[in-house]
Structures are given as structure tokens and as C-alpha cells.
KEKE-3310 file (N, C-alpha, C; in steps of 0.2 Angstrom, whole numbers, plus 5000, padded with zeros to 4 digits):
npx = (5980:5984:5989:5987:5986:5990:6001:5996:5992:5978:5963:5951:5942:5932:5916:5913:5923:5939:5940:5940:5950:5958:5957:5967:5968:5970:5971:5973:5978:5985:5983:5980:5966:5950:5937:5929:5916:5898:5896:5908:5921:5921:5923:5936:5942:5944:5948:5951:5957:5958:5959:5963:5971:5973:5964:5950:5936:5926:5911:5905:5886:5880:5890:5909:5907:5907:5915:5925:5928:5933:5936:5941:5942:5945:5949:5960:5957:5951:5939:5923:5911:5899:5892:5875:5864:5877:5890:5890:5896:5901:5906:5910:5915:5923:5928:5928:5929:5939:5948:5946:5938:5930:5912:5899:5887:5875:5857:5852:5863:5875:5869:5874:5882:5889:5890:5900:5904:5914:5910:5916:5923:5931:5932:5925:5917:5900:5888:5872:5862:5841:5834:5845:5858:5853:5858:5863:5871:5875:5882:5887:5894:5896:5899:5907:5913:5911:5898:5886:5874:5857:5845:5831:5820:5833:5844:5839:5841:5846:5851:5860:5868:5870:5880:5880:5883:5886:5901:5906:5901:5889:5871:5860:5845:5833:5819:5805:5817:5828:5821:5826:5831:5837:5846:5850:5856:5861:5867:5873:5876:5884:5888:5893:5890:5878:5866:5866:5860:5844:5832:5821:5801:5791:5800:5813:5808:5811:5813:5819:5825:5833:5837:5846:5851:5857:5859:5869:5871:5876:5869:5855:5843:5831:5816:5803:5785:5778:5780:5797:5789:5793:5799:5802:5811:5818:5821:5827:5829:5841:5844:5853:5856:5857:5847:5831:5817:5807:5789:5781:5781:5775:5772:5765:5773:5786:5790:5801:5803:5814:5805:5801:5785:5777:5767:5749:5744:5734:5715:5718:5729:5743:5754:5771:5787:5804:5814:5835:5851:5865:5881:5899:5904:5898:5897:5895:5883:5865:5849:5831:5812:5799:5783:5779:5767:5753:5755:5765:5775:5792:5808:5823:5835:5845:5858:5874:5882:5885:5892:5884:5872:5856:5844:5830:5815:5799:5786:5772:5761:5750:5743:5749:5761:5775:5794:5809:5827:5843:5858:5874:5890:5903:5902:5900:5888:5880:5883:5885:5879:5872:5853:5838:5822:5803:5789:5770:5762:5764:5764:5774:5782:5794:5811:5826:5842:5855:5864:5865:5868:5872:5878:5882:5869:5855:5833:5818:5803:5784:5769:5751:5744:5728:5716:5701:5684:5682:5666:5650:5645:5627:5614:5612:5599:5588:5576:5565:5559:5542:5534:5519:5509:5498)
npy = (5010:4997:4982:4980:4977:4965:4949:4943:4954:4967:4976:4990:4997:5013:5019:5024:5017:5015:5017:5018:5011:4997:4997:4992:4986:4969:4971:4964:4951:4934:4927:4941:4954:4959:4971:4981:4995:5002:5006:5004:4999:5002:4999:4995:4980:4982:4981:4967:4952:4951:4945:4934:4919:4909:4924:4936:4941:4955:4965:4979:4984:4988:4985:4983:4989:4989:4981:4968:4970:4965:4952:4938:4938:4931:4921:4907:4899:4907:4918:4926:4940:4944:4960:4963:4969:4969:4966:4970:4975:4967:4953:4953:4948:4939:4921:4920:4916:4901:4887:4880:4890:4900:4908:4921:4931:4940:4946:4952:4949:4948:4956:4959:4958:4940:4939:4936:4923:4909:4907:4902:4888:4872:4866:4873:4886:4893:4904:4910:4925:4930:4936:4936:4935:4942:4944:4941:4927:4925:4919:4907:4891:4890:4884:4872:4855:4860:4864:4875:4886:4892:4905:4910:4913:4915:4917:4922:4927:4927:4911:4911:4905:4892:4874:4878:4868:4854:4841:4836:4842:4850:4856:4866:4878:4891:4893:4900:4898:4900:4907:4910:4912:4897:4897:4889:4876:4857:4859:4852:4844:4825:4828:4819:4821:4817:4825:4830:4835:4847:4859:4869:4873:4879:4885:4883:4887:4898:4895:4880:4879:4873:4862:4844:4845:4838:4828:4814:4809:4804:4808:4811:4820:4835:4838:4852:4855:4865:4868:4869:4876:4880:4880:4865:4865:4856:4846:4830:4829:4820:4811:4796:4793:4789:4797:4801:4810:4821:4827:4832:4843:4847:4856:4864:4861:4852:4846:4839:4827:4817:4808:4793:4793:4803:4817:4817:4817:4832:4832:4830:4825:4815:4804:4807:4797:4795:4783:4779:4777:4776:4775:4770:4781:4796:4809:4811:4807:4813:4816:4820:4824:4827:4833:4832:4832:4840:4847:4853:4850:4847:4842:4842:4830:4835:4833:4827:4816:4804:4789:4773:4774:4774:4787:4794:4805:4813:4818:4828:4830:4833:4820:4811:4811:4809:4810:4805:4807:4802:4807:4806:4813:4810:4800:4787:4780:4773:4764:4741:4746:4752:4761:4765:4767:4770:4778:4778:4782:4776:4765:4755:4762:4763:4757:4753:4742:4736:4737:4755:4755:4766:4783:4795:4802:4796:4791:4791:4787:4788:4785:4795:4806:4814:4818:4826:4821:4828:4843:4842:4853:4860:4862:4872:4882:4895:4907:4912:4926:4935:4949:4951:4961:4970)
npz = (4934:4934:4939:4952:4969:4967:4970:4984:4985:4994:4988:4988:4977:4972:4968:4952:4944:4937:4924:4908:4894:4897:4910:4928:4926:4927:4944:4962:4955:4955:4972:4977:4984:4978:4976:4971:4970:4962:4947:4938:4930:4915:4900:4887:4889:4902:4917:4916:4916:4935:4950:4944:4949:4960:4966:4974:4971:4969:4961:4962:4958:4939:4936:4925:4913:4893:4875:4881:4891:4908:4907:4910:4926:4940:4935:4934:4946:4952:4964:4958:4961:4953:4955:4950:4933:4922:4913:4902:4888:4873:4870:4884:4901:4899:4900:4913:4931:4925:4924:4935:4941:4951:4946:4950:4946:4947:4945:4928:4924:4909:4894:4883:4865:4862:4875:4894:4887:4888:4903:4921:4911:4909:4919:4928:4941:4939:4941:4938:4937:4938:4923:4914:4901:4888:4875:4858:4857:4870:4887:4879:4884:4894:4910:4905:4909:4921:4933:4928:4933:4929:4934:4933:4919:4911:4894:4883:4873:4852:4851:4861:4873:4871:4875:4887:4900:4892:4887:4903:4908:4919:4919:4924:4923:4925:4927:4915:4901:4889:4878:4867:4847:4843:4855:4871:4865:4864:4876:4890:4881:4878:4891:4906:4918:4932:4935:4922:4913:4919:4919:4919:4921:4911:4900:4884:4874:4860:4843:4837:4851:4861:4856:4858:4869:4881:4875:4869:4882:4899:4909:4917:4910:4912:4913:4911:4913:4905:4890:4875:4866:4854:4838:4831:4842:4857:4850:4850:4862:4875:4868:4861:4873:4892:4897:4904:4900:4909:4915:4903:4892:4875:4861:4846:4829:4822:4833:4850:4841:4845:4857:4858:4857:4843:4839:4835:4818:4814:4809:4790:4788:4787:4792:4790:4791:4792:4788:4792:4788:4792:4785:4785:4780:4785:4786:4770:4766:4761:4763:4754:4754:4746:4737:4722:4721:4729:4747:4742:4751:4757:4765:4774:4778:4793:4793:4794:4808:4816:4813:4808:4810:4817:4811:4812:4807:4808:4803:4797:4784:4769:4759:4744:4728:4729:4734:4733:4738:4739:4739:4739:4742:4739:4729:4727:4732:4748:4760:4764:4784:4779:4776:4773:4774:4771:4777:4779:4788:4796:4787:4776:4762:4750:4752:4755:4755:4768:4756:4747:4729:4721:4712:4710:4713:4719:4716:4722:4718:4724:4733:4726:4711:4717:4710:4714:4702:4688:4686:4680:4672:4677:4666:4655:4655:4642:4642:4629:4627:4623:4615:4611:4601:4600)
capx = (5979:5985:5991:5986:5986:5995:6005:5990:5988:5972:5963:5948:5943:5927:5911:5915:5929:5942:5934:5945:5954:5961:5957:5964:5967:5973:5969:5969:5978:5992:5982:5977:5960:5949:5933:5927:5910:5898:5898:5915:5926:5918:5931:5939:5945:5945:5950:5952:5962:5957:5957:5965:5977:5967:5961:5946:5933:5917:5912:5896:5880:5884:5901:5909:5904:5914:5919:5928:5928:5932:5939:5947:5942:5943:5957:5962:5955:5950:5932:5920:5905:5899:5887:5870:5864:5883:5893:5882:5897:5902:5910:5911:5916:5924:5932:5929:5930:5937:5952:5943:5937:5920:5909:5895:5885:5869:5854:5853:5870:5879:5868:5880:5882:5891:5895:5900:5909:5914:5910:5914:5919:5940:5932:5925:5908:5897:5877:5873:5855:5839:5834:5851:5861:5852:5861:5865:5878:5878:5882:5889:5900:5897:5898:5909:5916:5911:5896:5881:5868:5857:5842:5823:5819:5839:5842:5831:5847:5847:5860:5861:5868:5871:5884:5880:5886:5893:5906:5908:5899:5880:5867:5854:5842:5826:5811:5804:5825:5830:5816:5829:5830:5843:5847:5850:5856:5867:5867:5875:5877:5890:5887:5895:5887:5875:5865:5869:5855:5841:5828:5814:5794:5790:5807:5811:5803:5813:5815:5823:5829:5834:5839:5853:5848:5858:5860:5870:5874:5878:5867:5849:5839:5827:5815:5798:5781:5776:5789:5793:5783:5795:5795:5810:5810:5817:5824:5832:5835:5842:5843:5858:5859:5855:5843:5824:5813:5800:5784:5785:5772:5776:5768:5770:5774:5790:5798:5801:5806:5817:5803:5795:5778:5775:5762:5744:5743:5726:5714:5716:5734:5747:5763:5778:5792:5812:5821:5839:5856:5873:5887:5904:5905:5890:5893:5895:5875:5858:5841:5827:5811:5795:5781:5778:5760:5751:5753:5772:5783:5798:5811:5828:5841:5849:5867:5871:5890:5887:5892:5884:5868:5848:5840:5822:5813:5793:5783:5766:5756:5745:5746:5748:5767:5781:5798:5814:5834:5845:5863:5880:5893:5911:5898:5900:5882:5879:5889:5885:5876:5867:5849:5833:5814:5799:5784:5765:5756:5770:5763:5782:5782:5799:5814:5833:5849:5857:5866:5864:5872:5871:5883:5879:5862:5844:5828:5814:5796:5778:5760:5748:5742:5720:5714:5696:5681:5679:5661:5648:5639:5623:5611:5609:5590:5585:5571:5564:5549:5542:5531:5512:5509:5489)
capy = (5003:4991:4975:4984:4973:4959:4945:4945:4962:4968:4981:4991:5003:5015:5018:5024:5019:5009:5020:5017:5004:4993:5000:4992:4977:4962:4970:4956:4946:4933:4927:4945:4951:4966:4973:4985:4997:5003:5009:5004:4994:5004:5002:4991:4977:4986:4974:4961:4945:4954:4939:4928:4917:4911:4929:4934:4947:4958:4970:4980:4984:4992:4987:4978:4987:4991:4976:4962:4970:4961:4949:4935:4940:4927:4918:4900:4895:4910:4923:4934:4939:4956:4965:4967:4974:4970:4961:4970:4974:4962:4950:4956:4944:4935:4918:4923:4907:4897:4884:4878:4894:4899:4916:4918:4936:4942:4946:4957:4953:4946:4955:4958:4951:4938:4943:4929:4918:4903:4904:4893:4883:4872:4865:4879:4882:4898:4906:4920:4927:4928:4935:4937:4932:4940:4945:4937:4920:4927:4917:4903:4884:4893:4877:4867:4850:4863:4865:4880:4885:4898:4911:4911:4920:4918:4912:4927:4930:4924:4909:4913:4896:4886:4874:4876:4860:4851:4839:4831:4848:4851:4865:4867:4882:4891:4893:4901:4900:4897:4907:4915:4905:4892:4897:4879:4874:4857:4861:4845:4838:4822:4827:4814:4821:4811:4827:4832:4843:4852:4863:4871:4874:4886:4884:4881:4891:4899:4892:4876:4879:4866:4858:4841:4844:4831:4820:4810:4812:4798:4809:4809:4827:4833:4845:4855:4856:4869:4869:4865:4880:4884:4875:4860:4865:4850:4841:4828:4830:4815:4805:4791:4794:4784:4801:4804:4816:4821:4828:4832:4844:4848:4860:4867:4858:4845:4842:4833:4821:4811:4806:4787:4795:4807:4819:4812:4822:4834:4831:4824:4827:4807:4806:4803:4797:4791:4780:4781:4771:4780:4770:4775:4791:4798:4819:4811:4808:4817:4814:4827:4823:4830:4833:4830:4835:4843:4854:4860:4848:4847:4839:4836:4828:4841:4835:4819:4816:4797:4785:4768:4776:4773:4794:4794:4810:4811:4824:4830:4832:4831:4814:4815:4808:4811:4810:4803:4807:4802:4812:4806:4818:4808:4797:4780:4776:4770:4756:4747:4745:4755:4760:4770:4768:4776:4777:4787:4782:4771:4758:4753:4760:4762:4751:4746:4742:4739:4743:4754:4754:4771:4788:4803:4805:4790:4795:4784:4790:4783:4788:4796:4811:4812:4823:4826:4820:4836:4842:4841:4859:4859:4863:4883:4887:4901:4908:4914:4930:4936:4953:4951:4967:4969)
capz = (4942:4932:4943:4960:4975:4966:4973:4989:4990:4993:4986:4988:4974:4974:4962:4945:4945:4932:4918:4899:4892:4899:4919:4931:4921:4933:4948:4963:4956:4961:4978:4978:4983:4980:4982:4968:4970:4958:4936:4939:4925:4910:4894:4886:4892:4908:4927:4912:4925:4940:4959:4942:4951:4967:4968:4976:4966:4972:4956:4959:4952:4931:4931:4918:4901:4884:4876:4883:4899:4915:4906:4910:4931:4943:4928:4940:4955:4957:4964:4959:4960:4951:4950:4945:4929:4923:4907:4896:4883:4868:4874:4892:4907:4896:4904:4920:4933:4922:4925:4940:4948:4952:4947:4955:4943:4950:4941:4921:4917:4903:4889:4876:4862:4863:4884:4900:4886:4893:4910:4921:4908:4911:4930:4933:4941:4936:4945:4936:4941:4932:4916:4913:4896:4881:4870:4854:4858:4877:4889:4875:4882:4903:4911:4902:4911:4928:4934:4925:4940:4930:4936:4926:4907:4909:4889:4879:4864:4848:4853:4871:4882:4869:4875:4895:4905:4890:4891:4904:4914:4926:4919:4925:4919:4926:4922:4908:4900:4885:4874:4863:4843:4844:4865:4875:4862:4863:4887:4890:4877:4879:4896:4909:4925:4937:4935:4916:4913:4920:4914:4924:4918:4904:4894:4877:4869:4853:4838:4836:4854:4866:4851:4858:4873:4882:4871:4872:4887:4903:4917:4918:4909:4912:4906:4918:4913:4900:4886:4871:4860:4848:4831:4832:4849:4858:4843:4851:4868:4879:4861:4864:4878:4895:4902:4902:4902:4916:4915:4898:4887:4868:4859:4840:4824:4821:4843:4852:4837:4847:4860:4858:4853:4840:4843:4828:4817:4813:4801:4784:4785:4787:4796:4784:4794:4788:4792:4787:4793:4789:4781:4792:4777:4786:4782:4765:4765:4763:4759:4754:4754:4741:4734:4715:4720:4736:4748:4742:4756:4758:4773:4771:4786:4793:4791:4799:4809:4815:4811:4806:4818:4814:4812:4812:4811:4805:4800:4794:4777:4765:4758:4735:4726:4734:4729:4738:4735:4741:4738:4741:4738:4738:4725:4731:4737:4754:4760:4769:4788:4777:4770:4771:4774:4771:4782:4777:4793:4800:4782:4773:4757:4749:4758:4750:4755:4766:4757:4737:4728:4717:4709:4715:4716:4720:4718:4719:4722:4729:4730:4717:4713:4716:4709:4711:4695:4684:4690:4674:4675:4674:4660:4656:4652:4642:4640:4626:4631:4614:4615:4604:4600:4601)
cpx = (5980:5988:5990:5984:5987:6000:5999:5992:5980:5968:5955:5946:5935:5922:5916:5924:5934:5940:5940:5948:5960:5963:5957:5964:5970:5976:5968:5973:5983:5987:5979:5969:5956:5942:5932:5919:5906:5900:5904:5915:5922:5924:5931:5944:5946:5945:5948:5958:5961:5956:5959:5969:5975:5967:5955:5944:5931:5916:5904:5891:5884:5890:5902:5906:5909:5913:5926:5931:5928:5932:5945:5947:5942:5945:5959:5960:5949:5941:5929:5917:5900:5892:5878:5872:5874:5885:5889:5889:5898:5907:5914:5912:5920:5928:5933:5928:5934:5944:5949:5939:5930:5915:5906:5891:5876:5866:5854:5859:5871:5872:5870:5881:5888:5897:5895:5904:5911:5913:5913:5917:5927:5936:5927:5916:5906:5888:5879:5862:5849:5838:5841:5854:5855:5854:5862:5869:5879:5876:5886:5895:5904:5896:5905:5915:5916:5904:5893:5876:5863:5849:5837:5824:5827:5838:5840:5834:5845:5855:5864:5860:5870:5877:5885:5880:5888:5901:5910:5904:5890:5877:5860:5849:5834:5820:5809:5810:5823:5823:5818:5830:5837:5847:5847:5852:5864:5869:5866:5877:5883:5894:5888:5889:5884:5867:5864:5862:5848:5834:5825:5808:5795:5798:5804:5808:5802:5812:5819:5828:5829:5837:5847:5854:5853:5859:5868:5876:5872:5874:5858:5847:5832:5819:5807:5791:5782:5780:5790:5790:5785:5795:5802:5812:5810:5820:5830:5835:5833:5841:5852:5857:5855:5849:5835:5822:5804:5798:5784:5776:5775:5767:5771:5770:5783:5797:5795:5804:5810:5813:5802:5788:5779:5768:5756:5746:5736:5723:5713:5724:5739:5754:5766:5784:5800:5814:5826:5844:5859:5876:5893:5906:5900:5891:5892:5886:5868:5853:5837:5822:5804:5791:5779:5769:5757:5751:5763:5778:5788:5802:5816:5834:5842:5859:5872:5881:5894:5889:5889:5877:5861:5846:5832:5819:5806:5789:5774:5765:5752:5747:5746:5755:5769:5788:5806:5821:5836:5853:5871:5886:5898:5909:5902:5897:5884:5881:5886:5887:5869:5861:5844:5826:5809:5793:5780:5763:5758:5767:5768:5778:5786:5802:5820:5838:5849:5864:5865:5867:5869:5876:5883:5872:5856:5840:5826:5809:5790:5776:5757:5744:5735:5718:5706:5694:5679:5671:5657:5644:5631:5621:5607:5600:5589:5577:5568:5558:5549:5535:5524:5508:5499:5488)
cpy = (4999:4986:4977:4978:4963:4955:4949:4950:4963:4975:4982:4998:5008:5015:5023:5028:5014:5013:5021:5012:5003:4995:4992:4987:4973:4966:4965:4950:4941:4932:4936:4947:4960:4966:4982:4992:5000:5007:5008:4999:4995:5006:4997:4989:4980:4981:4967:4958:4949:4949:4936:4928:4913:4921:4931:4942:4949:4964:4971:4983:4988:4992:4980:4979:4990:4980:4973:4965:4966:4952:4943:4935:4931:4918:4910:4900:4901:4914:4920:4933:4946:4956:4965:4969:4974:4967:4966:4974:4969:4963:4950:4949:4938:4927:4919:4917:4903:4892:4881:4885:4896:4908:4914:4931:4936:4945:4950:4957:4945:4946:4959:4955:4949:4937:4935:4921:4912:4904:4899:4887:4881:4866:4867:4879:4892:4900:4911:4920:4928:4935:4940:4931:4932:4942:4940:4929:4922:4922:4909:4897:4889:4883:4871:4860:4856:4862:4874:4882:4892:4902:4911:4916:4920:4913:4917:4926:4927:4917:4908:4904:4891:4884:4876:4869:4857:4850:4841:4838:4846:4857:4865:4874:4883:4891:4897:4905:4896:4896:4912:4907:4905:4892:4892:4879:4869:4856:4852:4841:4835:4824:4819:4817:4818:4815:4832:4836:4846:4858:4866:4875:4881:4889:4882:4883:4894:4892:4887:4876:4874:4862:4852:4841:4838:4827:4818:4811:4804:4803:4810:4820:4828:4842:4848:4855:4865:4870:4869:4869:4882:4878:4872:4862:4858:4843:4838:4829:4825:4811:4802:4790:4792:4789:4798:4811:4817:4830:4836:4837:4849:4854:4865:4862:4856:4846:4838:4826:4816:4806:4798:4790:4803:4812:4818:4821:4823:4832:4827:4823:4819:4808:4802:4801:4793:4790:4778:4780:4777:4775:4770:4780:4795:4807:4817:4811:4809:4816:4820:4820:4826:4830:4834:4835:4838:4850:4860:4856:4844:4847:4839:4835:4834:4838:4827:4816:4810:4793:4777:4769:4777:4782:4791:4799:4806:4818:4823:4834:4831:4824:4818:4809:4813:4809:4810:4802:4804:4802:4809:4810:4816:4804:4790:4777:4775:4763:4749:4745:4752:4757:4764:4766:4771:4777:4783:4781:4778:4764:4758:4753:4763:4760:4752:4749:4739:4736:4746:4756:4761:4776:4791:4805:4796:4793:4788:4788:4787:4789:4790:4801:4811:4820:4823:4824:4828:4833:4846:4851:4857:4865:4871:4880:4892:4900:4914:4922:4934:4942:4951:4957:4963:4974)
cpz = (4938:4937:4948:4964:4969:4971:4982:4992:4991:4993:4991:4984:4974:4969:4959:4945:4939:4925:4913:4898:4895:4909:4922:4930:4928:4938:4953:4965:4956:4970:4977:4984:4981:4977:4976:4967:4963:4953:4936:4933:4921:4905:4894:4887:4899:4914:4922:4917:4932:4943:4954:4946:4958:4968:4969:4973:4966:4969:4963:4958:4944:4932:4926:4909:4896:4880:4878:4894:4907:4912:4908:4920:4933:4940:4935:4944:4958:4958:4962:4959:4958:4949:4949:4941:4927:4919:4901:4891:4878:4868:4879:4895:4902:4899:4911:4925:4929:4925:4934:4945:4949:4951:4944:4950:4945:4940:4932:4920:4912:4896:4885:4872:4862:4873:4887:4894:4891:4902:4914:4919:4913:4918:4933:4935:4942:4939:4942:4935:4935:4929:4915:4902:4888:4878:4867:4855:4865:4880:4886:4882:4890:4905:4910:4907:4921:4929:4932:4928:4935:4928:4933:4923:4907:4900:4884:4871:4859:4850:4858:4874:4878:4869:4881:4899:4898:4891:4898:4910:4916:4921:4921:4923:4921:4923:4920:4905:4891:4878:4868:4856:4846:4851:4868:4869:4862:4871:4886:4887:4875:4885:4903:4915:4928:4937:4926:4916:4917:4919:4915:4919:4915:4900:4886:4873:4861:4847:4838:4844:4858:4863:4853:4864:4879:4879:4869:4877:4892:4907:4913:4913:4906:4908:4908:4907:4908:4895:4881:4869:4854:4842:4831:4837:4851:4856:4851:4856:4870:4873:4862:4867:4882:4898:4899:4903:4907:4912:4908:4892:4883:4863:4851:4834:4826:4829:4845:4849:4839:4853:4855:4854:4848:4841:4836:4824:4814:4805:4800:4784:4787:4787:4790:4789:4788:4789:4791:4791:4786:4789:4788:4789:4781:4782:4775:4763:4765:4758:4761:4750:4752:4742:4727:4716:4725:4739:4744:4749:4754:4763:4768:4778:4787:4793:4798:4799:4813:4811:4811:4813:4813:4816:4807:4812:4802:4808:4799:4788:4773:4762:4748:4734:4726:4732:4732:4733:4741:4740:4740:4735:4738:4729:4723:4733:4745:4752:4770:4779:4784:4773:4772:4771:4775:4770:4779:4783:4795:4795:4778:4765:4752:4751:4749:4756:4763:4762:4751:4736:4720:4716:4715:4720:4716:4719:4716:4723:4723:4728:4725:4720:4712:4719:4708:4704:4695:4685:4684:4675:4673:4668:4658:4655:4649:4639:4636:4626:4623:4616:4608:4605:4597:4597)
residu = (CYS:GLU:GLU:ILE:GLY:VAL:TYR:ASP:GLY:ASP:VAL:THR:ILE:GLY:PRO:ARG:SER:CYS:ILE:GLY:PRO:GLU:ALA:CYS:ALA:SER:ALA:GLY:ALA:ASP:ASP:GLY:SER:VAL:THR:ILE:GLY:PRO:ASP:THR:CYS:ASN:GLY:GLU:PHE:SER:CYS:GLY:TYR:ILE:GLY:ALA:ASP:ASP:GLY:ASP:VAL:THR:THR:GLY:PRO:ARG:SER:CYS:ILE:GLY:THR:GLN:ALA:CYS:ALA:SER:ALA:GLY:ASP:GLY:TYR:GLY:ILE:VAL:THR:ILE:GLY:PRO:ASP:ALA:CYS:ILE:GLY:GLU:THR:SER:CYS:GLU:GLU:ILE:GLY:VAL:TYR:GLY:GLY:TYR:ALA:MET:LEU:ASP:SER:TYR:THR:CYS:ARG:GLY:GLU:TYR:ALA:CYS:PRO:PHE:ALA:GLY:ALA:GLU:GLU:GLY:ASN:VAL:THR:ILE:GLY:PRO:ARG:SER:CYS:ARG:GLY:GLN:GLY:ALA:CYS:PRO:ILE:ILE:GLY:GLY:GLU:GLY:PHE:ALA:PHE:LEU:GLY:GLU:ASP:THR:CYS:THR:GLY:LYS:GLU:ALA:CYS:MET:TYR:ALA:GLY:ALA:SER:GLU:GLY:ASN:ALA:SER:LEU:GLY:SER:GLY:SER:CYS:ALA:GLY:GLN:ASN:SER:CYS:GLU:ARG:ALA:GLY:PHE:GLY:GLY:LYS:GLY:ILE:ALA:THR:THR:ILE:ILE:LYS:SER:ARG:ALA:CYS:ARG:GLY:PRO:ALA:SER:CYS:GLN:ASP:VAL:GLY:ARG:ASP:GLY:VAL:GLY:MET:THR:SER:ILE:GLY:SER:ASP:SER:CYS:TYR:GLY:GLU:ARG:SER:CYS:TYR:ASN:VAL:GLY:ARG:ASP:GLY:SER:GLY:SER:ILE:ASP:ASN:PHE:MET:CYS:PHE:GLY:PRO:TYR:ILE:CYS:ARG:ALA:GLN:ASP:GLU:PHE:ALA:PRO:CYS:VAL:GLY:THR:ASP:VAL:LYS:VAL:THR:VAL:GLU:PHE:LYS:THR:ASP:ALA:TYR:PRO:SER:GLU:SER:SER:TRP:ARG:ILE:SER:GLN:THR:CYS:GLY:SER:GLY:PHE:SER:LYS:SER:SER:ASP:GLY:PHE:THR:GLU:THR:ASN:THR:VAL:ASN:ILE:ASP:ASN:TYR:CYS:THR:SER:ASP:GLY:ALA:PHE:LEU:PHE:THR:ILE:THR:ASP:SER:TYR:GLY:ASP:GLY:LEU:PHE:ASP:PRO:GLY:TYR:TYR:LYS:VAL:TYR:ILE:ASP:ASP:VAL:GLU:MET:ILE:SER:GLU:GLY:PRO:PRO:ILE:ASN:PHE:ALA:ASN:THR:TYR:THR:LYS:SER:PHE:GLY:SER:CYS:THR:THR:PRO:PRO:PRO:THR:THR:PRO:ALA:PRO:VAL:THR:SER:GLN:VAL:CYS:SER:SER:VAL:LEU:LYS)
# end
């Protein structure tokens, strides 16, 4: 059934059809119209390019099963509607609705590994129903330069929905989304839309989820309440952009670190702040701070990419003696305007620059090891018991 209905043709395919590799490929392409029933497009690259180039495609439930099934459907200003329980295979539904197309996916879709990549990218638009994008890496780079609208409980797979709505795009994710590790990372990154990234309540619960959301964007970044539970979740949200964060709640260690206020440390822990400004060669620089006595605390910079930029990181740990190390991979130190400052509970402990003259490695220590004085044991008394013979 390859290329059926192309060039303004109309095609209707019943249920349990298009089974096998490349089955029904390019159906309805070039202004064609394709309606495919349930349980269809089951096979590697089955239904590929259907409805491409201004075509119109509707598939029923349980469709697009298999590696690259339904790939490039609706490519080039096409319109694609895919029923529930669809796009299950690895890289299934790849590039649907790209280049100005419109892709509408129902619930429980995009559940294969890296399923639905680039959906709605390049000025396309994509709407994905609830409980979708559950495979590892599912729904990456969707809605780039276009609009990406995702329903509730989506993006729960590891690295799911990364770069959603990035690069001038707009992303809206429903409540309960971004629960997988690194899910929704860099959604709306570098976006230029008016409403760059909107993530609703109960979101960003996986480790490192929602990192860099809306970063470097011009539009607003909004994350709903009861969100950001995972460790390092919501790190750098809206940073260096003109966005804002509404109704924000933070739970768990090392989160919300781009906010103006850092959550107070608990108990006897102290707040450790590292302020580091990069020079013209940011990728050459890295730092590490660790305790030489105490709890074994050790943290490192994430990897710098932006020139002449101040980066501030806050941590909580027990007090003690610390060693701060800067490494320069090129071996020429940190040029002007580069510098660093390290604070304990907002009191500056060490600093240098700009510039900092060293070769490959720079180290500086501060703090002290406090050891409790030895306890003098209580004297031991002995009793001598004697028996008297009578």
C-alpha cells in the first residue's frame, strides 16, 4: 500500500491494517487525506510519511507500533491526529508535524524509547494527551520554534520531554508532569515566546527534573504549586532570563538554586556559597570544594559554557575545614574578569581575582577541624573482699 492516495487522493484503511515493514508508507502524501482504523501501522517504518506535504492523517487507537512507525507523518504543513495507546515503538512517530505541521496525539501515546522525537519541531505545533511520553527519552525537542501542549502526568520517563518548546518555542505541560530523571530538562530553553514555559502543579518530581527550564528566555516561566521535589529539580529555572516563577514550592536538597533565596539549612549545618565568575574561556575552568574533615562533603561545578558570567551555588553541610580547588584545562589560569568568592553563612571566607594567576591547579583552604576534648575517665575503685576464718 505504499504511496496510496498521494497527490490529492483520499484513503480510508480499516482496522488491523498496514502490518509489516514500510507498510502504507507515504499514504496520502502531497495534499492527500488518510483515515486509518485501530490496530494499524504495526511494523518497522510502517505508515512513514503518511499525510506529508499538506496531507491530513487520522489514525485510530493502538497505532504506530514498531521502530520508527508513523515517522514524519504530517511532515511539511500536514495535520496528524493519532489515537490513544499509540506510538509505542522505539523512535515511533518521529518528526510528526514538523515544518509547520500540526500533530495531535491522544492519551497514553509516545511510550516507546525516544518515542515522538521532534514532534512539532521547526515551527510545528504538537498537542499530546495525558499520561504520555513515558519511555526513556520520549518526546524530546518537541515544539521547537512552535507550540508544545502536553496533558497531565506526562514526561515520566527518564530524560523525557527534554528541550520541549526550546529555541523560540512555547511549552505547556499539565499537572503531575516531569517525574522522570532529567525529565523536561531545558524545556523552553532560550525561548522567545511571550509565554515561554508553563508547567502546572505537582510537577518536576524526578531527580534533576526541570533543570534550566526557561533559562535564557525572554518570556515568562511559570511552575505551579507543590512542585520541584526531586534532588536538583528546577535548578536554574528562568536563570538569566526575564521570566518569573509563580506559586513556587520547593522540597528536597539542592533545589531552586536559581532563586533569590536559598532554603535555610537545618540543625547545625552551615550554608556554603561558591560565587564564581568565568572568563572568556569558560569551558576551561572548573572548581571543587570538599571537606578535609567533617562529613565528607564534596561538590563540583557543573561545567561552564557562558563567558564572563557570575555563577552562584549554595549547599548545606556541617562546619569544618574545607579545601577549594580551581582547575584550568589549558593551564593559563583565570583571566580578567574571572574571580571567585566562598562564603560560610554569608560571611566571606576566601576570595581572589580578577584575575587569578596560576597554571593548571589552584588550591586554598579555610576553616578548622573542631575535635571535642578527650574525656578523662572516672577513677576505677576496687574493693578487696577478705574472708575471715573463724
